[in-house]
mmCIF file of the N, C-alpha and C atoms, coordinates in Angstrom:
data_MODEL
# 
_entry.id   MODEL 
# 
loop_
_atom_site.group_PDB 
_atom_site.id 
_atom_site.type_symbol 
_atom_site.label_atom_id 
_atom_site.label_alt_id 
_atom_site.label_comp_id 
_atom_site.label_asym_id 
_atom_site.label_entity_id 
_atom_site.label_seq_id 
_atom_site.pdbx_PDB_ins_code 
_atom_site.Cartn_x 
_atom_site.Cartn_y 
_atom_site.Cartn_z 
_atom_site.occupancy 
_atom_site.B_iso_or_equiv 
_atom_site.pdbx_formal_charge 
_atom_site.auth_seq_id 
_atom_site.auth_comp_id 
_atom_site.auth_asym_id 
_atom_site.auth_atom_id 
_atom_site.pdbx_PDB_model_num 
ATOM 1   N N  . MET A 1 1  ? -85.732 31.348 29.675 1.00 0.00 ? 1  MET A N  1 
ATOM 2   C CA . MET A 1 1  ? -84.870 30.401 28.991 1.00 0.00 ? 1  MET A CA 1 
ATOM 3   C C  . MET A 1 1  ? -83.608 30.202 29.862 1.00 0.00 ? 1  MET A C  1 
ATOM 4   N N  . ASN A 1 2  ? -83.191 28.962 30.012 1.00 0.00 ? 2  ASN A N  1 
ATOM 5   C CA . ASN A 1 2  ? -81.999 28.711 30.817 1.00 0.00 ? 2  ASN A CA 1 
ATOM 6   C C  . ASN A 1 2  ? -80.747 28.998 29.991 1.00 0.00 ? 2  ASN A C  1 
ATOM 7   N N  . GLY A 1 3  ? -79.606 29.067 30.654 1.00 0.00 ? 3  GLY A N  1 
ATOM 8   C CA . GLY A 1 3  ? -78.374 29.444 29.984 1.00 0.00 ? 3  GLY A CA 1 
ATOM 9   C C  . GLY A 1 3  ? -77.419 28.296 29.749 1.00 0.00 ? 3  GLY A C  1 
ATOM 10  N N  . GLN A 1 4  ? -77.948 27.110 29.420 1.00 0.00 ? 4  GLN A N  1 
ATOM 11  C CA . GLN A 1 4  ? -77.101 25.937 29.254 1.00 0.00 ? 4  GLN A CA 1 
ATOM 12  C C  . GLN A 1 4  ? -76.588 25.749 27.829 1.00 0.00 ? 4  GLN A C  1 
ATOM 13  N N  . HIS A 1 5  ? -77.147 26.492 26.859 1.00 0.00 ? 5  HIS A N  1 
ATOM 14  C CA . HIS A 1 5  ? -76.756 26.325 25.458 1.00 0.00 ? 5  HIS A CA 1 
ATOM 15  C C  . HIS A 1 5  ? -76.064 27.593 24.957 1.00 0.00 ? 5  HIS A C  1 
ATOM 16  N N  . ARG A 1 6  ? -74.849 27.429 24.470 1.00 0.00 ? 6  ARG A N  1 
ATOM 17  C CA . ARG A 1 6  ? -74.037 28.557 24.019 1.00 0.00 ? 6  ARG A CA 1 
ATOM 18  C C  . ARG A 1 6  ? -74.698 29.312 22.863 1.00 0.00 ? 6  ARG A C  1 
ATOM 19  N N  . LYS A 1 7  ? -75.410 28.587 22.003 1.00 0.00 ? 7  LYS A N  1 
ATOM 20  C CA . LYS A 1 7  ? -76.037 29.216 20.827 1.00 0.00 ? 7  LYS A CA 1 
ATOM 21  C C  . LYS A 1 7  ? -77.107 30.236 21.206 1.00 0.00 ? 7  LYS A C  1 
ATOM 22  N N  . ASP A 1 8  ? -77.656 30.157 22.422 1.00 0.00 ? 8  ASP A N  1 
ATOM 23  C CA . ASP A 1 8  ? -78.711 31.067 22.861 1.00 0.00 ? 8  ASP A CA 1 
ATOM 24  C C  . ASP A 1 8  ? -78.181 32.367 23.444 1.00 0.00 ? 8  ASP A C  1 
ATOM 25  N N  . ILE A 1 9  ? -76.863 32.433 23.684 1.00 0.00 ? 9  ILE A N  1 
ATOM 26  C CA . ILE A 1 9  ? -76.276 33.567 24.394 1.00 0.00 ? 9  ILE A CA 1 
ATOM 27  C C  . ILE A 1 9  ? -75.337 34.322 23.466 1.00 0.00 ? 9  ILE A C  1 
ATOM 28  N N  . ARG A 1 10 ? -75.463 35.648 23.483 1.00 0.00 ? 10 ARG A N  1 
ATOM 29  C CA . ARG A 1 10 ? -74.569 36.478 22.672 1.00 0.00 ? 10 ARG A CA 1 
ATOM 30  C C  . ARG A 1 10 ? -74.322 37.800 23.407 1.00 0.00 ? 10 ARG A C  1 
ATOM 31  N N  . PRO A 1 11 ? -73.238 38.480 23.074 1.00 0.00 ? 11 PRO A N  1 
ATOM 32  C CA . PRO A 1 11 ? -72.955 39.777 23.718 1.00 0.00 ? 11 PRO A CA 1 
ATOM 33  C C  . PRO A 1 11 ? -74.114 40.749 23.528 1.00 0.00 ? 11 PRO A C  1 
ATOM 34  N N  . GLY A 1 12 ? -74.409 41.496 24.574 1.00 0.00 ? 12 GLY A N  1 
ATOM 35  C CA . GLY A 1 12 ? -75.498 42.470 24.535 1.00 0.00 ? 12 GLY A CA 1 
ATOM 36  C C  . GLY A 1 12 ? -76.780 42.001 25.188 1.00 0.00 ? 12 GLY A C  1 
ATOM 37  N N  . LEU A 1 13 ? -76.910 40.683 25.414 1.00 0.00 ? 13 LEU A N  1 
ATOM 38  C CA . LEU A 1 13 ? -78.114 40.164 26.071 1.00 0.00 ? 13 LEU A CA 1 
ATOM 39  C C  . LEU A 1 13 ? -78.104 40.482 27.561 1.00 0.00 ? 13 LEU A C  1 
ATOM 40  N N  . THR A 1 14 ? -79.285 40.705 28.118 1.00 0.00 ? 14 THR A N  1 
ATOM 41  C CA . THR A 1 14 ? -79.433 40.848 29.567 1.00 0.00 ? 14 THR A CA 1 
ATOM 42  C C  . THR A 1 14 ? -79.689 39.460 30.143 1.00 0.00 ? 14 THR A C  1 
ATOM 43  N N  . VAL A 1 15 ? -78.895 39.083 31.148 1.00 0.00 ? 15 VAL A N  1 
ATOM 44  C CA . VAL A 1 15 ? -78.989 37.749 31.742 1.00 0.00 ? 15 VAL A CA 1 
ATOM 45  C C  . VAL A 1 15 ? -78.884 37.829 33.258 1.00 0.00 ? 15 VAL A C  1 
ATOM 46  N N  . ASP A 1 16 ? -79.352 36.777 33.923 1.00 0.00 ? 16 ASP A N  1 
ATOM 47  C CA . ASP A 1 16 ? -79.095 36.581 35.350 1.00 0.00 ? 16 ASP A CA 1 
ATOM 48  C C  . ASP A 1 16 ? -78.002 35.530 35.456 1.00 0.00 ? 16 ASP A C  1 
ATOM 49  N N  . VAL A 1 17 ? -76.951 35.835 36.208 1.00 0.00 ? 17 VAL A N  1 
ATOM 50  C CA . VAL A 1 17 ? -75.862 34.888 36.395 1.00 0.00 ? 17 VAL A CA 1 
ATOM 51  C C  . VAL A 1 17 ? -75.705 34.567 37.872 1.00 0.00 ? 17 VAL A C  1 
ATOM 52  N N  . VAL A 1 18 ? -75.097 33.409 38.148 1.00 0.00 ? 18 VAL A N  1 
ATOM 53  C CA . VAL A 1 18 ? -74.709 33.046 39.512 1.00 0.00 ? 18 VAL A CA 1 
ATOM 54  C C  . VAL A 1 18 ? -73.195 33.196 39.574 1.00 0.00 ? 18 VAL A C  1 
ATOM 55  N N  . LEU A 1 19 ? -72.737 34.130 40.394 1.00 0.00 ? 19 LEU A N  1 
ATOM 56  C CA . LEU A 1 19 ? -71.305 34.362 40.549 1.00 0.00 ? 19 LEU A CA 1 
ATOM 57  C C  . LEU A 1 19 ? -70.675 33.240 41.361 1.00 0.00 ? 19 LEU A C  1 
ATOM 58  N N  . LYS A 1 20 ? -69.362 33.058 41.240 1.00 0.00 ? 20 LYS A N  1 
ATOM 59  C CA . LYS A 1 20 ? -68.637 32.002 41.952 1.00 0.00 ? 20 LYS A CA 1 
ATOM 60  C C  . LYS A 1 20 ? -68.903 32.081 43.463 1.00 0.00 ? 20 LYS A C  1 
ATOM 61  N N  . ASN A 1 21 ? -68.856 33.294 44.020 1.00 0.00 ? 21 ASN A N  1 
ATOM 62  C CA . ASN A 1 21 ? -69.061 33.460 45.466 1.00 0.00 ? 21 ASN A CA 1 
ATOM 63  C C  . ASN A 1 21 ? -70.481 33.144 45.904 1.00 0.00 ? 21 ASN A C  1 
ATOM 64  N N  . ASP A 1 22 ? -71.432 33.163 44.974 1.00 0.00 ? 22 ASP A N  1 
ATOM 65  C CA . ASP A 1 22 ? -72.846 32.953 45.303 1.00 0.00 ? 22 ASP A CA 1 
ATOM 66  C C  . ASP A 1 22 ? -73.341 31.558 44.948 1.00 0.00 ? 22 ASP A C  1 
ATOM 67  N N  . GLN A 1 23 ? -72.437 30.636 44.574 1.00 0.00 ? 23 GLN A N  1 
ATOM 68  C CA . GLN A 1 23 ? -72.873 29.317 44.143 1.00 0.00 ? 23 GLN A CA 1 
ATOM 69  C C  . GLN A 1 23 ? -73.602 28.548 45.234 1.00 0.00 ? 23 GLN A C  1 
ATOM 70  N N  . ARG A 1 24 ? -73.195 28.701 46.476 1.00 0.00 ? 24 ARG A N  1 
ATOM 71  C CA . ARG A 1 24 ? -73.862 27.978 47.571 1.00 0.00 ? 24 ARG A CA 1 
ATOM 72  C C  . ARG A 1 24 ? -75.289 28.471 47.791 1.00 0.00 ? 24 ARG A C  1 
ATOM 73  N N  . THR A 1 25 ? -75.500 29.784 47.698 1.00 0.00 ? 25 THR A N  1 
ATOM 74  C CA . THR A 1 25 ? -76.823 30.352 47.957 1.00 0.00 ? 25 THR A CA 1 
ATOM 75  C C  . THR A 1 25 ? -77.685 30.401 46.697 1.00 0.00 ? 25 THR A C  1 
ATOM 76  N N  . GLY A 1 26 ? -77.048 30.439 45.527 1.00 0.00 ? 26 GLY A N  1 
ATOM 77  C CA . GLY A 1 26 ? -77.808 30.528 44.279 1.00 0.00 ? 26 GLY A CA 1 
ATOM 78  C C  . GLY A 1 26 ? -78.263 31.943 43.967 1.00 0.00 ? 26 GLY A C  1 
ATOM 79  N N  . LYS A 1 27 ? -77.730 32.947 44.713 1.00 0.00 ? 27 LYS A N  1 
ATOM 80  C CA . LYS A 1 27 ? -78.092 34.346 44.482 1.00 0.00 ? 27 LYS A CA 1 
ATOM 81  C C  . LYS A 1 27 ? -77.731 34.747 43.049 1.00 0.00 ? 27 LYS A C  1 
ATOM 82  N N  . ARG A 1 28 ? -78.650 35.430 42.395 1.00 0.00 ? 28 ARG A N  1 
ATOM 83  C CA . ARG A 1 28 ? -78.455 35.816 41.001 1.00 0.00 ? 28 ARG A CA 1 
ATOM 84  C C  . ARG A 1 28 ? -78.091 37.290 40.891 1.00 0.00 ? 28 ARG A C  1 
ATOM 85  N N  . THR A 1 29 ? -77.280 37.594 39.896 1.00 0.00 ? 29 THR A N  1 
ATOM 86  C CA . THR A 1 29 ? -76.882 38.962 39.598 1.00 0.00 ? 29 THR A CA 1 
ATOM 87  C C  . THR A 1 29 ? -77.262 39.251 38.153 1.00 0.00 ? 29 THR A C  1 
ATOM 88  N N  . ARG A 1 30 ? -77.917 40.366 37.922 1.00 0.00 ? 30 ARG A N  1 
ATOM 89  C CA . ARG A 1 30 ? -78.350 40.707 36.563 1.00 0.00 ? 30 ARG A CA 1 
ATOM 90  C C  . ARG A 1 30 ? -77.298 41.584 35.899 1.00 0.00 ? 30 ARG A C  1 
ATOM 91  N N  . GLY A 1 31 ? -77.061 41.322 34.623 1.00 0.00 ? 31 GLY A N  1 
ATOM 92  C CA . GLY A 1 31 ? -76.099 42.126 33.896 1.00 0.00 ? 31 GLY A CA 1 
ATOM 93  C C  . GLY A 1 31 ? -76.191 41.888 32.401 1.00 0.00 ? 31 GLY A C  1 
ATOM 94  N N  . ILE A 1 32 ? -75.339 42.593 31.673 1.00 0.00 ? 32 ILE A N  1 
ATOM 95  C CA . ILE A 1 32 ? -75.306 42.501 30.217 1.00 0.00 ? 32 ILE A CA 1 
ATOM 96  C C  . ILE A 1 32 ? -74.053 41.731 29.815 1.00 0.00 ? 32 ILE A C  1 
ATOM 97  N N  . VAL A 1 33 ? -74.217 40.744 28.935 1.00 0.00 ? 33 VAL A N  1 
ATOM 98  C CA . VAL A 1 33 ? -73.110 39.893 28.502 1.00 0.00 ? 33 VAL A CA 1 
ATOM 99  C C  . VAL A 1 33 ? -72.111 40.713 27.691 1.00 0.00 ? 33 VAL A C  1 
ATOM 100 N N  . LYS A 1 34 ? -70.827 40.627 28.093 1.00 0.00 ? 34 LYS A N  1 
ATOM 101 C CA . LYS A 1 34 ? -69.754 41.256 27.330 1.00 0.00 ? 34 LYS A CA 1 
ATOM 102 C C  . LYS A 1 34 ? -69.065 40.218 26.452 1.00 0.00 ? 34 LYS A C  1 
ATOM 103 N N  . GLU A 1 35 ? -68.744 39.042 27.047 1.00 0.00 ? 35 GLU A N  1 
ATOM 104 C CA . GLU A 1 35 ? -68.117 37.973 26.263 1.00 0.00 ? 35 GLU A CA 1 
ATOM 105 C C  . GLU A 1 35 ? -68.443 36.613 26.865 1.00 0.00 ? 35 GLU A C  1 
ATOM 106 N N  . LEU A 1 36 ? -68.409 35.585 26.013 1.00 0.00 ? 36 LEU A N  1 
ATOM 107 C CA . LEU A 1 36 ? -68.640 34.206 26.438 1.00 0.00 ? 36 LEU A CA 1 
ATOM 108 C C  . LEU A 1 36 ? -67.296 33.568 26.757 1.00 0.00 ? 36 LEU A C  1 
ATOM 109 N N  . LEU A 1 37 ? -67.225 32.869 27.891 1.00 0.00 ? 37 LEU A N  1 
ATOM 110 C CA . LEU A 1 37 ? -65.971 32.259 28.317 1.00 0.00 ? 37 LEU A CA 1 
ATOM 111 C C  . LEU A 1 37 ? -65.965 30.742 28.159 1.00 0.00 ? 37 LEU A C  1 
ATOM 112 N N  . THR A 1 38 ? -67.137 30.110 28.123 1.00 0.00 ? 38 THR A N  1 
ATOM 113 C CA . THR A 1 38 ? -67.230 28.664 27.918 1.00 0.00 ? 38 THR A CA 1 
ATOM 114 C C  . THR A 1 38 ? -67.143 28.376 26.425 1.00 0.00 ? 38 THR A C  1 
ATOM 115 N N  . SER A 1 39 ? -66.221 27.465 26.051 1.00 0.00 ? 39 SER A N  1 
ATOM 116 C CA . SER A 1 39 ? -66.052 27.174 24.623 1.00 0.00 ? 39 SER A CA 1 
ATOM 117 C C  . SER A 1 39 ? -66.932 26.019 24.146 1.00 0.00 ? 39 SER A C  1 
ATOM 118 N N  . SER A 1 40 ? -67.377 25.147 25.061 1.00 0.00 ? 40 SER A N  1 
ATOM 119 C CA . SER A 1 40 ? -68.219 24.024 24.636 1.00 0.00 ? 40 SER A CA 1 
ATOM 120 C C  . SER A 1 40 ? -69.629 24.516 24.310 1.00 0.00 ? 40 SER A C  1 
ATOM 121 N N  . SER A 1 41 ? -70.368 23.728 23.526 1.00 0.00 ? 41 SER A N  1 
ATOM 122 C CA . SER A 1 41 ? -71.696 24.157 23.071 1.00 0.00 ? 41 SER A CA 1 
ATOM 123 C C  . SER A 1 41 ? -72.746 24.127 24.181 1.00 0.00 ? 41 SER A C  1 
ATOM 124 N N  . THR A 1 42 ? -72.551 23.264 25.189 1.00 0.00 ? 42 THR A N  1 
ATOM 125 C CA . THR A 1 42 ? -73.479 23.219 26.332 1.00 0.00 ? 42 THR A CA 1 
ATOM 126 C C  . THR A 1 42 ? -72.689 23.033 27.619 1.00 0.00 ? 42 THR A C  1 
ATOM 127 N N  . HIS A 1 43 ? -73.324 23.383 28.728 1.00 0.00 ? 43 HIS A N  1 
ATOM 128 C CA . HIS A 1 43 ? -72.748 23.133 30.055 1.00 0.00 ? 43 HIS A CA 1 
ATOM 129 C C  . HIS A 1 43 ? -73.909 22.965 31.027 1.00 0.00 ? 43 HIS A C  1 
ATOM 130 N N  . PRO A 1 44 ? -73.890 21.895 31.843 1.00 0.00 ? 44 PRO A N  1 
ATOM 131 C CA . PRO A 1 44 ? -75.036 21.616 32.719 1.00 0.00 ? 44 PRO A CA 1 
ATOM 132 C C  . PRO A 1 44 ? -75.297 22.686 33.780 1.00 0.00 ? 44 PRO A C  1 
ATOM 133 N N  . HIS A 1 45 ? -74.276 23.452 34.177 1.00 0.00 ? 45 HIS A N  1 
ATOM 134 C CA . HIS A 1 45 ? -74.462 24.490 35.197 1.00 0.00 ? 45 HIS A CA 1 
ATOM 135 C C  . HIS A 1 45 ? -74.610 25.875 34.599 1.00 0.00 ? 45 HIS A C  1 
ATOM 136 N N  . GLY A 1 46 ? -74.617 25.974 33.285 1.00 0.00 ? 46 GLY A N  1 
ATOM 137 C CA . GLY A 1 46 ? -74.769 27.265 32.614 1.00 0.00 ? 46 GLY A CA 1 
ATOM 138 C C  . GLY A 1 46 ? -73.474 27.686 31.946 1.00 0.00 ? 46 GLY A C  1 
ATOM 139 N N  . ILE A 1 47 ? -73.604 28.436 30.871 1.00 0.00 ? 47 ILE A N  1 
ATOM 140 C CA . ILE A 1 47 ? -72.458 28.940 30.129 1.00 0.00 ? 47 ILE A CA 1 
ATOM 141 C C  . ILE A 1 47 ? -71.807 30.067 30.938 1.00 0.00 ? 47 ILE A C  1 
ATOM 142 N N  . LYS A 1 48 ? -70.484 30.018 31.064 1.00 0.00 ? 48 LYS A N  1 
ATOM 143 C CA . LYS A 1 48 ? -69.765 31.046 31.818 1.00 0.00 ? 48 LYS A CA 1 
ATOM 144 C C  . LYS A 1 48 ? -69.568 32.269 30.929 1.00 0.00 ? 48 LYS A C  1 
ATOM 145 N N  . VAL A 1 49 ? -69.910 33.444 31.475 1.00 0.00 ? 49 VAL A N  1 
ATOM 146 C CA . VAL A 1 49 ? -69.788 34.702 30.735 1.00 0.00 ? 49 VAL A CA 1 
ATOM 147 C C  . VAL A 1 49 ? -69.141 35.774 31.602 1.00 0.00 ? 49 VAL A C  1 
ATOM 148 N N  . ARG A 1 50 ? -68.588 36.789 30.917 1.00 0.00 ? 50 ARG A N  1 
ATOM 149 C CA . ARG A 1 50 ? -68.119 37.995 31.594 1.00 0.00 ? 50 ARG A CA 1 
ATOM 150 C C  . ARG A 1 50 ? -69.159 39.071 31.315 1.00 0.00 ? 50 ARG A C  1 
ATOM 151 N N  . LEU A 1 51 ? -69.609 39.738 32.368 1.00 0.00 ? 51 LEU A N  1 
ATOM 152 C CA . LEU A 1 51 ? -70.593 40.804 32.219 1.00 0.00 ? 51 LEU A CA 1 
ATOM 153 C C  . LEU A 1 51 ? -69.897 42.116 31.866 1.00 0.00 ? 51 LEU A C  1 
ATOM 154 N N  . ALA A 1 52 ? -70.679 43.098 31.440 1.00 0.00 ? 52 ALA A N  1 
ATOM 155 C CA . ALA A 1 52 ? -70.136 44.398 31.041 1.00 0.00 ? 52 ALA A CA 1 
ATOM 156 C C  . ALA A 1 52 ? -69.372 45.068 32.183 1.00 0.00 ? 52 ALA A C  1 
ATOM 157 N N  . ASP A 1 53 ? -69.759 44.787 33.440 1.00 0.00 ? 53 ASP A N  1 
ATOM 158 C CA . ASP A 1 53 ? -69.069 45.398 34.583 1.00 0.00 ? 53 ASP A CA 1 
ATOM 159 C C  . ASP A 1 53 ? -67.843 44.593 35.043 1.00 0.00 ? 53 ASP A C  1 
ATOM 160 N N  . GLY A 1 54 ? -67.521 43.501 34.315 1.00 0.00 ? 54 GLY A N  1 
ATOM 161 C CA . GLY A 1 54 ? -66.316 42.733 34.617 1.00 0.00 ? 54 GLY A CA 1 
ATOM 162 C C  . GLY A 1 54 ? -66.533 41.492 35.465 1.00 0.00 ? 54 GLY A C  1 
ATOM 163 N N  . GLN A 1 55 ? -67.725 41.331 36.048 1.00 0.00 ? 55 GLN A N  1 
ATOM 164 C CA . GLN A 1 55 ? -67.997 40.150 36.864 1.00 0.00 ? 55 GLN A CA 1 
ATOM 165 C C  . GLN A 1 55 ? -68.140 38.915 35.976 1.00 0.00 ? 55 GLN A C  1 
ATOM 166 N N  . VAL A 1 56 ? -67.741 37.747 36.531 1.00 0.00 ? 56 VAL A N  1 
ATOM 167 C CA . VAL A 1 56 ? -67.812 36.485 35.790 1.00 0.00 ? 56 VAL A CA 1 
ATOM 168 C C  . VAL A 1 56 ? -68.744 35.531 36.523 1.00 0.00 ? 56 VAL A C  1 
ATOM 169 N N  . GLY A 1 57 ? -69.638 34.882 35.780 1.00 0.00 ? 57 GLY A N  1 
ATOM 170 C CA . GLY A 1 57 ? -70.548 33.920 36.384 1.00 0.00 ? 57 GLY A CA 1 
ATOM 171 C C  . GLY A 1 57 ? -71.179 33.038 35.326 1.00 0.00 ? 57 GLY A C  1 
ATOM 172 N N  . ARG A 1 58 ? -71.945 32.066 35.794 1.00 0.00 ? 58 ARG A N  1 
ATOM 173 C CA . ARG A 1 58 ? -72.637 31.148 34.885 1.00 0.00 ? 58 ARG A CA 1 
ATOM 174 C C  . ARG A 1 58 ? -74.074 31.605 34.699 1.00 0.00 ? 58 ARG A C  1 
ATOM 175 N N  . VAL A 1 59 ? -74.533 31.577 33.452 1.00 0.00 ? 59 VAL A N  1 
ATOM 176 C CA . VAL A 1 59 ? -75.875 32.075 33.124 1.00 0.00 ? 59 VAL A CA 1 
ATOM 177 C C  . VAL A 1 59 ? -76.920 31.145 33.717 1.00 0.00 ? 59 VAL A C  1 
ATOM 178 N N  . ALA A 1 60 ? -77.795 31.710 34.550 1.00 0.00 ? 60 ALA A N  1 
ATOM 179 C CA . ALA A 1 60 ? -78.893 30.952 35.139 1.00 0.00 ? 60 ALA A CA 1 
ATOM 180 C C  . ALA A 1 60 ? -80.165 31.133 34.314 1.00 0.00 ? 60 ALA A C  1 
ATOM 181 N N  . GLU A 1 61 ? -80.334 32.345 33.764 1.00 0.00 ? 61 GLU A N  1 
ATOM 182 C CA . GLU A 1 61 ? -81.548 32.635 32.994 1.00 0.00 ? 61 GLU A CA 1 
ATOM 183 C C  . GLU A 1 61 ? -81.265 33.774 32.017 1.00 0.00 ? 61 GLU A C  1 
ATOM 184 N N  . ILE A 1 62 ? -81.828 33.645 30.823 1.00 0.00 ? 62 ILE A N  1 
ATOM 185 C CA . ILE A 1 62 ? -81.712 34.710 29.826 1.00 0.00 ? 62 ILE A CA 1 
ATOM 186 C C  . ILE A 1 62 ? -82.960 35.584 29.942 1.00 0.00 ? 62 ILE A C  1 
ATOM 187 N N  . ILE A 1 63 ? -82.749 36.880 30.146 1.00 0.00 ? 63 ILE A N  1 
ATOM 188 C CA . ILE A 1 63 ? -83.873 37.807 30.345 1.00 0.00 ? 63 ILE A CA 1 
ATOM 189 C C  . ILE A 1 63 ? -84.349 38.340 28.993 1.00 0.00 ? 63 ILE A C  1 
ATOM 190 N N  . GLU A 1 64 ? -83.415 38.880 28.181 1.00 0.00 ? 64 GLU A N  1 
ATOM 191 C CA . GLU A 1 64 ? -83.784 39.374 26.838 1.00 0.00 ? 64 GLU A CA 1 
ATOM 192 C C  . GLU A 1 64 ? -82.582 39.382 25.930 1.00 0.00 ? 64 GLU A C  1 
# 
């Protein structure tokens, strides 16, 4: 499932995100959602989240 809809994402989910530094390459980082940072209901590049380890990125795929 892609991460473009805010309703699909909640704290505790495991997701793959694309960090700001990795936007050119599209490299994904796996982590657990700590909080949602995008306030709109959808975003074409993915909902921005903060992971449990403090990294911030846009959700590329929801794992579980």
